[in-house]
C-alpha positions in Angstrom: 6.8 9.8 22.3 3.4 8.7 20.9 1.1 11.3 19.6 -2.7 11.1 19.5 -4.6 12.8 16.8 -8.3 12.9 16.3 -10.2 14.4 13.4 -13.7 15.8 13.1 -15.4 15.5 9.8 -18.9 16.5 8.6 -20.9 17.0 5.4 -19.1 19.4 3.1 -19.8 20.6 -0.3 -19.4 18.8 -3.7 -15.8 17.8 -4.6 -14.6 20.1 -7.4 -11.4 20.9 -9.3 -8.2 19.2 -10.2 -6.1 17.5 -7.5 -2.9 15.5 -7.4 -2.4 12.9 -4.6 1.1 11.9 -3.3 3.4 9.5 -5.0 2.7 5.7 -5.0 3.9 4.2 -1.7 4.6 0.7 -3.2 6.6 2.2 -6.1 8.5 4.6 -3.8 9.6 1.7 -1.5 10.8 -0.3 -4.5 12.5 2.6 -6.2 14.7 3.3 -3.2 15.6 -0.4 -2.8 16.5 -1.2 -6.4 18.3 2.1 -6.8 20.4 1.3 -3.7 21.3 -2.1 -5.1 22.1 -0.8 -8.6 25.3 0.4 -10.1 25.1 4.2 -10.8 23.1 7.2 -9.8 19.3 7.2 -9.8 17.1 10.3 -9.7 13.7 9.5 -8.2 10.9 12.0 -8.8 7.5 11.8 -7.2 8.9 10.0 -4.1 6.2 9.7 -1.4 7.2 11.9 1.6 5.4 9.6 4.0 6.7 8.1 7.2 6.8 4.6 5.8 8.9 5.4 2.7 11.1 7.7 4.7 11.8 4.8 7.1 12.9 2.7 4.2 15.2 5.4 2.9 16.7 5.9 6.4 17.4 2.1 6.6 19.5 2.3 3.4 21.4 5.2 4.8 22.2 2.9 7.8 23.3 0.3 5.3 25.9 2.7 3.7 23.9 4.2 0.8 24.3 7.9 0.1 20.9 9.5 -0.5 20.3 13.2 -1.4 17.0 15.0 -1.0 17.4 18.2 -3.0 13.7 19.0 -2.9 10.5 17.5 -1.5 9.4 14.3 -3.3 12.8 13.8 -4.9 15.6 11.5 -3.9 19.0 11.0 -5.6 20.3 7.5 -4.8 24.0 6.7 -5.2 23.8 2.9 -5.7 26.4 0.6 -4.2 25.7 -2.5 -6.2 24.2 -5.8 -5.1 27.1 -6.6 -2.8 28.0 -3.1 -1.6 25.7 -2.7 1.5 27.4 -2.4 4.8 26.5 -4.0 8.1 24.3 -1.7 10.2 25.4 -0.7 13.7 21.9 -0.9 15.1 18.5 -2.5 14.4 16.7 -1.3 11.3 13.5 0.5 12.1 10.7 0.0 9.5 8.2 2.1 11.5 4.7 1.1 10.4 5.8 -0.2 6.9 4.8 -3.8 6.4 5.9 -3.5 2.7 9.3 -2.3 3.9 9.8 -5.0 6.5 8.7 -7.9 4.3 10.7 -6.8 1.2 13.8 -6.0 3.3 13.6 -9.5 4.8 14.2 -11.0 1.4 16.9 -8.5 0.5 18.8 -8.8 3.7 18.6 -12.6 3.7 21.2 -12.6 1.0 23.7 -10.3 2.7 27.0 -11.3 4.3 26.2 -9.6 7.6 23.6 -10.1 10.3 20.7 -7.6 10.7 17.6 -7.0 12.8 14.3 -5.5 11.5 12.1 -3.9 14.0 8.8 -1.8 13.7 6.3 0.1 15.7 3.6 -1.4 17.9 1.2 -2.0 15.0 3.8 -3.5 12.7 5.1 -5.7 15.5 1.7 -7.5 15.7 1.6 -8.3 12.0 2.3 -11.9 10.8 5.8 -12.5 9.4 6.0 -16.3 9.2 4.3 -16.1 5.8 7.5 -14.5 4.4 10.0 -16.1 6.7 9.1 -19.7 5.9 9.4 -19.5 2.1 12.7 -17.6 2.5 13.8 -20.4 4.8 13.1 -22.8 1.9 15.6 -20.8 -0.1 18.2 -21.2 2.6 17.7 -18.1 4.6 17.9 -18.1 8.4 15.5 -15.6 10.0 14.2 -15.8 13.6 10.9 -14.2 14.6 9.3 -13.7 18.0 7.4 -16.7 19.4 4.2 -15.3 17.9 5.8 -15.2 14.4 6.1 -11.4 14.4 8.9 -8.8 14.4 11.6 -8.3 15.4 13.2 -10.3 12.6 16.8 -11.5 13.3 18.4 -12.2 10.0 21.6 -14.2 9.9 23.9 -13.2 7.1 26.3 -15.4 5.1 23.8 -18.0 4.0 23.9 -19.7 0.7 20.6 -19.0 -0.9 19.3 -21.2 -3.7 16.4 -20.7 -6.1 13.8 -23.3 -7.0 10.0 -23.5 -7.5 8.1 -21.6 -4.8 4.3 -21.9 -4.7 2.8 -19.2 -2.6 -0.1 -20.1 -0.2 -1.6 -16.6 -0.5 -1.7 -14.0 -3.2 0.6 -11.3 -1.9 2.8 -8.9 -3.8 4.9 -8.3 -0.7 5.7 -12.0 -0.3 6.4 -12.5 -4.0 8.7 -9.4 -4.0 10.6 -10.7 -1.0 11.4 -13.9 -2.7 12.5 -12.2 -5.9 14.7 -9.9 -3.9 16.3 -12.9 -2.2 16.6 -14.5 -5.7 19.0 -11.7 -6.7 21.5 -13.5 -4.3 20.5 -17.1 -5.0 22.1 -19.8 -7.1 19.9 -21.2 -9.8 16.6 -19.8 -11.2 14.1 -18.5 -8.7 10.5 -19.3 -9.8 7.4 -18.0 -8.0 3.8 -19.0 -8.6 0.9 -17.2 -7.0 -2.7 -18.5 -6.5 -3.8 -15.2 -8.3 -1.7 -12.6 -10.0 -0.9 -9.6 -7.8 0.6 -6.2 -8.6 3.7 -6.5 -10.6 5.7 -3.4 -9.5 8.7 -5.5 -8.5 8.8 -7.4 -11.8 8.5 -4.2 -13.8 11.2 -2.4 -11.8 13.6 -5.4 -11.9 13.3 -5.3 -15.7 13.9 -1.5 -15.7 17.1 -2.1 -13.8 18.3 -4.8 -16.2 17.3 -8.1 -14.5 16.1 -11.0 -16.5 12.6 -11.6 -15.3 10.2 -13.8 -17.3 6.5 -14.6 -16.9 5.5 -18.0 -18.4 2.5 -20.2 -17.7 1.8 -18.5 -14.3 5.4 -18.7 -13.2 7.5 -15.6 -12.5 11.2 -16.5 -12.9 14.3 -14.6 -12.1 17.5 -15.7 -13.8 20.6 -15.9 -11.6 23.6 -13.6 -11.9 21.7 -10.4 -12.3 23.6 -7.1 -12.2 21.3 -4.1 -11.6 22.1 -0.9 -13.5 20.5 2.4 -12.9 18.0 3.6 -15.5 19.0 7.1 -14.6 15.6 8.4 -13.6 12.4 7.0 -12.1 9.1 8.8 -12.1 6.8 7.6 -9.4 3.1 7.9 -10.4 0.4 9.2 -8.0 -0.8 6.6 -5.6 -4.0 4.8 -6.7 -4.8 3.9 -3.1 -4.7 7.6 -2.1 -6.8 8.5 -5.1 -9.4 6.0 -4.0 -10.7 8.2 -1.2 -11.5 11.0 -3.6 -13.0 8.6 -6.1 -15.4 7.3 -3.6 -16.1 10.7 -2.1 -16.9 12.3 -5.5 -19.1 9.3 -6.4 -21.3 9.6 -3.3 -21.5 13.4 -2.8 -24.1 15.0 -5.1 -22.7 17.7 -7.5 -19.2 16.4 -7.4 -16.9 16.6 -10.4 -13.2 16.1 -9.8 -10.1 15.4 -11.9 -7.3 13.3 -10.2 -4.1 13.7 -12.2 -1.2 11.4 -13.0 -2.6 8.3 -11.2 -0.9 5.0 -11.5 -3.3 2.5 -13.1 -1.3 -0.7 -13.0 -3.9 -3.3 -13.9 -3.0 -5.3 -10.8 -3.9 -2.4 -8.7 -7.1 -1.0 -10.1 -9.7 -3.5 -8.8 -11.6 -0.7 -7.1 -11.9 1.3 -10.3 -13.6 -1.7 -12.0 -15.8 -2.4 -8.9 -17.0 1.2 -8.6 -17.8 1.2 -12.3 -19.8 -2.1 -11.8 -21.7 -0.2 -9.0 -22.6 2.5 -11.5 -19.9 5.1 -10.8 -19.2 7.7 -13.4 -15.4 7.5 -13.8 -13.6 8.1 -17.1 -9.9 7.4 -17.7 -8.2 10.2 -19.6 -4.7 10.8 -21.1 -3.5 7.2 -20.8 0.3 7.1 -21.0 3.3 5.4 -19.5 5.7 6.9 -17.0 8.8 5.1 -15.6 7.5 1.8 -16.9 4.1 2.2 -15.2 0.8 3.0 -16.9 -0.6 6.4 -15.8 -3.8 8.3 -16.5 -6.0 11.1 -15.2 -9.3 10.0 -13.5 -12.4 12.1 -14.0 -15.0 11.3 -11.3 -18.6 12.7 -11.2 -21.3 11.9 -8.7 -23.5 8.9 -9.6 -26.2 6.8 -8.0 -24.4 3.6 -6.9 -26.0 0.2 -6.5 -24.8 -2.9 -4.6 -23.0 -5.8 -6.3 -21.3 -9.1 -5.4 -17.6 -8.2 -5.5 -15.8 -10.9 -7.6 -13.4 -12.8 -5.2 -10.8 -13.0 -8.0 -10.7 -9.2 -7.9 -9.7 -9.0 -4.2 -5.9 -9.0 -4.6 -6.2 -6.1 -7.1 -7.9 -3.9 -4.5 -6.8 -5.2 -1.2 -5.7 -1.8 0.1 -8.9 -0.1 -1.1 -11.5 -2.1 0.7 -12.0 0.4 3.6 -13.0 3.0 0.9 -15.3 0.4 -0.8 -17.1 -0.3 2.5 -18.1 3.4 2.5 -19.2 3.3 -1.1 -21.3 0.2 -0.4 -22.9 1.9 2.7 -24.3 4.6 0.3 -25.2 2.3 -2.6 -28.7 1.1 -3.3 -29.2 -2.6 -2.4 -26.7 -5.2 -1.1 -23.0 -5.4 -1.6 -21.3 -8.8 -0.7 -17.6 -9.1 -0.1 -16.1 -12.5 0.1 -12.6 -14.0 -0.2 -11.0 -11.0 1.6 -9.7 -12.6 4.8 -6.4 -11.0 4.1 -8.0 -7.7 5.4 -7.8 -9.1 8.9 -4.0 -9.0 9.0 -3.3 -5.5 7.6 -2.5 -2.5 9.8 -5.6 -3.5 11.6 -8.4 -6.0 11.2 -9.9 -3.9 8.5 -13.1 -5.9 8.3 -13.8 -5.6 12.0 -12.7 -1.9 12.2 -14.8 -0.7 9.3 -17.8 -2.8 10.2 -17.8 -1.5 13.8 -17.3 2.1 12.8 -19.9 2.2 10.1 -22.4 0.2 12.1 -22.0 2.6 15.0 -23.1 5.4 12.7 -26.2 3.5 11.5 -25.0 1.5 8.6 -26.5 -2.0 8.0 -23.4 -4.3 7.9 -23.1 -8.0 8.8 -19.4 -9.0 9.3 -18.3 -12.3 7.9 -15.0 -14.2 8.4 -13.8 -13.3 4.9 -15.7 -10.1 4.2 -19.0 -8.5 4.9 -22.6 -8.1 3.6 -23.5 -4.4 3.4 -27.1 -3.3 2.9 -26.7 0.2 1.6 -29.0 3.2 1.9 -29.4 3.5 5.7 -28.8 7.2 6.7 -25.6 7.7 8.7 -25.8 9.8 11.9 -22.9 11.4 13.7 -20.9 10.0 16.4 -17.4 8.9 17.5 -15.5 6.1 15.6 -12.1 4.5 16.2 -9.7 4.1 13.3 -7.6 1.7 15.4 -4.5 3.6 14.2 -5.1 2.4 10.6 -4.5 5.2 8.1 -6.8 3.8 5.4 -9.7 3.3 7.9 -9.3 6.8 9.2 -9.4 8.4 5.7 -12.3 6.2 4.7 -14.4 7.4 7.7 -13.7 11.0 6.6 -15.3 10.1 3.3 -18.3 8.5 5.1 -18.7 11.7 7.2 -19.3 13.7 4.0 -22.8 12.2 3.8 -23.5 11.9 7.5 -26.3 13.8 9.1 -24.1 15.1 11.9 -20.4 15.5 12.6 -18.2 12.4 13.0 -15.2 12.3 15.3 -12.5 9.9 14.1 -10.0 8.8 16.7 -6.4 7.8 16.4 -5.5 9.3 13.0 -1.8 10.0 13.4 -0.7 7.1 11.2 -2.2 8.8 8.1 1.2 10.5 7.9 2.6 7.1 6.9 1.0 7.1 3.5 -0.8 10.4 2.9 1.0 13.5 4.3 -1.2 16.6 3.7 -4.5 14.6 3.4 -6.4 17.1 5.6 -5.3 20.1 3.5 -5.9 18.4 0.1 -9.3 17.0 1.2 -10.4 20.4 2.5 -9.3 22.1 -0.7 -11.3 19.7 -2.7 -14.5 20.4 -0.8 -14.5 17.9 2.1 -15.2 19.2 5.7 -12.4 18.0 8.0 -10.2 19.4 10.7 -7.9 18.1 13.4 -9.6 18.0 16.7 -6.8 17.5 19.2 -3.1 16.6 19.4 -1.4 15.8 22.7 1.5 13.7 23.9 
């Protein structure tokens, strides 16, 4: 049964205090996957209790992995080893998780049994040939719909082989799928990207004992890996979730907020660099390492932002944060130009179109481009009704925009926020934003 959920948000007070956002979604997905394939017991702390990550955990239960949840945000995984998964008795439902589906495609391509990956209506529209075709070059047999989308029918029992794989797009999901398939391949698997993307998979493979090397732009996985549990994994707070509070505190006068324990993987923090280039007052405090990932607290104070040309080379390092950046740009002095971001059109929604339409309807000056947008900041935003298109990041970004609007903003179709940020309304309200659910009906 589908559920509709709308929010109403309006100008609140300054953001103040100390907050902790939920665990990193990308790390949570990978922690469950690698712990399931490892020998031994892995205790995962900081697991994101979102619908996407829960869907991934449920899939591994279907595949025969015992998982305990002794408390919220904690999972104890009893690994079965690389070859210990069991054939599922039904299709494996990824829900709205594109990360889950694409990574699982690589993992399941190396199994001895057949499997089928399905997803919700949104995920079933997202392109999957970009991962299926390079996996096929490794010997996998995966059938998509005629449109190149899910369901993915994966034929087991294939002999996978490594080789040199040059990716057409910079995508951490695609890279990770190939490295997961490489765990089951003969020969060395070498992957090259047009631009380096987040390296969560490489870091975690190393933590589990795999031989992963990075030389001259090539990421190589040596054959014959045996994954062994490191015992415990601490998932850092999700930078993408922190992004909404970083932008809100930057644009709302009087704000001063501390966001604790945020993962600051250098392949993930493009928005931090971009906001600083725009004049944001953000300091990085208590730098440290947790579970192999760099972590820090982020202190964000209100500042007068100005427009910039976002470097195209930075796009892969902030691909999930562009909806929030659109909002920052709308309140910045001068022009912000975004180019090289065509990947935004094939996320949970066409994020360029959704954000441009929503902000423009409230009075922002935005010219949509094929690979980005030109945003002339400073136009006052009035109230109105906007559609998030079921995209969690667009919905939360419009809440941030409403904090500086002249009248309330109704944001339609927000139910999918639960996929990545359970408790967003409560945390945002506690920090000083004005937001409440408007309606919920079957």
